[in-house]
N, C-alpha and C positions, 0 to 999 in steps of 0.2 A: 686412754691407757687403762688397762685392767690391773687391778691390785690383788695381791694375795692377803689372806688372813694369816694368823700365826700357825695354823694347822698346815703342815707340809707333809703330805703322805708320801712314805717310801713307796622338733618338728619333723619330722619325717622328710624324706627326700622329695624334691620337686620333679617335674616331668623331665627336665634336662638331665638331672642326676640319674633318673631311672633309665634314660636312654644310654647314658654312659655305662650303666651297670649291664645292660643287655649286650653292648659291644664287648665288655670285659668278660661276660659270661660265655659269649660265643668263642672268644679266644681261648678261654680256659677249657671249654669243651673240646676244642680241637687238640689242645695239649693233652687233655685227659685221654682221648682216644688213642694217642700214640704211647702213653705212659702207663696205662692201666695195668699191663702185665707186670710192670716193674714196681708197682706201688709198695708191695710188702718188703722189697729189698732196699727201699730208701732208708737212710739213717734217721733215727729218732731224734727229735728236738728235745734234748734234756736240759732243763733249766739250770741245774747245778753245774753242768759242764760249760755253760755259756755265761756264767756270771761276769767273767772278765770282759767278754765281748759286750754284754749288756751295759756294763759300766762305761766302756769306751764309747758306745753309741750314745749314751746319755750325755757324755761330755760334748758330743757334736750335735746335740738336739737343739731345736728351736727353744727359745725361752718360753716358759709356761705362759707368761703374759701375752707374748706375741702370737702364740698358737691359739690361745683362747680368744683373743681379739679377732683373729682371722676366721674362726669357726662361728662366732656369735653373729646371728642374723639380725637385721633391723627389726623384724617382727618380735624377736625375743627381747631386744632392747626396749621396745615399746611396752611390752608386758611388765618388764622389770621397773620401768619408770612411771607406771600408773600411780596416780596420787601425788606425784611430785609437782612442784611449781615449775614454770618454764625455765627459770634460772637453775633450779636443781637438776632438771633434765639435761640442760646444756652442759653442765659440769659433771654429769653422771660418770662414774667409773665403776664398772662391775667388779665384784670381789670374788676371787677363787676360794671356795670353801675347802676343796680337796681335789687331788688329782692322782692318777696312777698311770704308769706306762708299762708296756710289755712288748718284747720283740716278737715279730710275726713268726708263725710256724714255718717249717721248711717246705710246705707244699703250696705251690702257686694257686691251686684251686681253693685251699683254705683261706688264703689271703683275699681272693675274690669274694668269698662269703663274708669274711670279716668286714671288708670294705662296704659290702651291701648292708650289713647290719648297722654299721656306723652311719650310713646315709639315712636310714630310717630313724635311728636313735638321735642323731644330732639335732640340737635345738628343741628337744622335747621339754615342755614346761610341766613341772610338777607343782601344782598349786599349794597354797598354805593348807596344811593338815590333810592333804590329798594322798591317795595311794598311787603307786606306779606299778605297772605290770610289764615285764619284758616281752612276754608273748603277745600281749595285746598291742604293744607299740610296734613290734617287728612284723606281726602278722604271720600267716602260714608260710613256711619255707618251700617255695615252688620255683620252678625254672622261669615261669612267667613273671615272677617278682625279682628276678635277677640272681637267683641262687643256682649253684651247680653242684654236681656230685663231688664229694671230698671225703677224706678220712674222718671218721668219728668213732667215739667209744660207745659200743652197744653191748650191754650185758657182759662187761669185762672183756670184750673182744673188739678188735679193730675192724670196722666195716666201712663201706662207702655209702653215704647217704646224701640226699640233696640238702644243702645247708650245713654240711659238716664243717666245723671250725668256728661257728658263731658262739660257741661256749667260751671261747677266749674273750670275746667282747663282754659277755655276761660276767665272767670272772673278774675282769678289770673293773667293771662297773661295781661289782660287789665290794671290791677293795676300796674304791672311791666313796661308795655309799657309807661304809663303816667309818672311814676317816672323816667324812663330812657330818657325822652325827645322825644319819638316817636310822629309822627304826625298821629292822628287817622283819618282814612278815613271812617270807618263804624263800628257802634256799636249799639246794640239794648238792651233795658232793658227787663227783664222778666215782665210778667203780674202780677206776685206775688212776694212779698218780699222773698228773700232767706236768709238762715242763714250763708252761707259760705263767704259772701262778705258784706262790708258796704253798706248801702242803697244808691242806685244811682251809685254804682261802680260794678254792675254785668254786664255780657255780654252774652246775649242769642244768641244761634246759631241754625239754622235749615238748614240742607244740601239742597242746591238748592234754598234757599229762604233768610235766614238771615245769614250774614257772620260777622266775626270780622276781620277788615283789618287795617293796618297802614303802614306808610312809614318810612323808616330809613332816617333821615335827614342828617346823617353824611357822610363824605367823606371816610369812611372805613367800612368794614363789621361788623355786629353785630351777635353774635351767641345766640340762645335761648337754654337754658338748663332747663330741666323739669324732675322731678322725685319725689320719695318718700324719705323723710328724714329717714335714717336708725335708728335714735335714737327716735325722737318724732313721727315718722310715718306720719308726715304732708306732704301735697303736697306743693312743693316749685318750683318756677320758677325764673330763673336768666336771665338777659341780660348781655352778656360778650363781651368785646372789647379788642383791642390790645393797645389802647391809654388811658392815664390817663386824658388828657386835654379836652375830648369831652364835659363834662358838665361845663368846665371853672370855677370850684369852686362853681357852683350853685347846689342847691338841690330843688326838687319839692315835695311839700306837698299837699296831696289830702284832700279836706274838703267837708263835706256834711251838709247842713242846712235843718232841717225839717220845712216845711211851712204849712203843714196840716197833718192830720193823715196818709195819704198815698201819700203825695207829698214831694219831696226832691229836693232842689236846690244845684247843685254841682259845685265846683270850684277846680282849681289847683293853688297854690301859689308858686311863685318862690322866693327862699331865697338866699342871698349872704352875707357873712361876718356877719351872725347873724341878718340880716335885710331883711324884706320882700320888694322886689323891684317890683313885678308885680303880678297880679291876672288875671287868664283866666277863663271866665265863660263857664262851660261845659253844661249848660242848666238844664232843669227840667226833673224829672222822676216821672211818674204817675203810681201808682200801683193800682190794683183792689182788693187787699187783701193780706193775708200772706199765706205761705205754711201751717201754723198751722190751719188756718180757712178752707183752702181747704181740708186738711186731715180730719177735723171733718165733713165737708159736705159729703165727699166721704164715710166715715164710716156710715153716716145716709142713704145714698143711698144704700149701701150694705146691711144694716140691713133691709131696706124696701123690698128688693128683697129676702132676706133670713132670716126669723125670727130666725132660729136655729143658724145662725152665730151671730146674735145680742145676743142671750142667752149666747154664749161663751164669749162675751166681758164683760158681767156684773159680 
């Protein structure tokens, strides 16, 4: 049985998994071929408008302990129990340092890419005092690696790119990393507000350019678990350890303050025994608009190029 710590946050895929990814990628490609003309007309997935839905889904979710136990591989357990006696290893119960969940985006192709990212990310071990790199872990986003074309944010516009949608996974991981006490080395905000993460807590990645990186500050390894909740179908990520005392009774709460229409100031508060004992300033995030507005502009550009397409939308 896997246990939680007091902090309750609001290995790469094997050949079998990669085979499944290729099948899923082919199915998504067939879907994409028939739906590409209608991409810009699809409704935006707005986080604020889905809060009630997200809460309902969480009520129907797997328990965190059950899902983490399902995702944790024997090889990760072996690493976590290194140095333990046989008796300690037999009674070993991994501890959830932090976790975060997010509803999948509205595009099936994005879900294919998010699932692919989770397959490469799941059971990644970050050793004591070691650095983690999202881009190094996932590798280049190519069709050969199971990724497909999907909507993505490029220079404050919505475009279709291979691997579009994996920023949802990096954003969920960013939230879990902060809540688990990781030291963030590199993180970039999107140019547009996204619906799958609180404003200012998204993490944009571009292979070879923008990465998401952090350091494990603890004297023991931490395992990243990532996958789809079998009940709610949400994307969920956990940080798991072998020790209960890493957070030392502390919990980390993320906070975002809106300073202007597209400007957010973010903080992380440290709580202990019901009292806030520290606040860390995470800086400002400046957006150029929202995904909703970008989608509307993209629809107008499409209509200007193809009046018949515009007629279909009316």
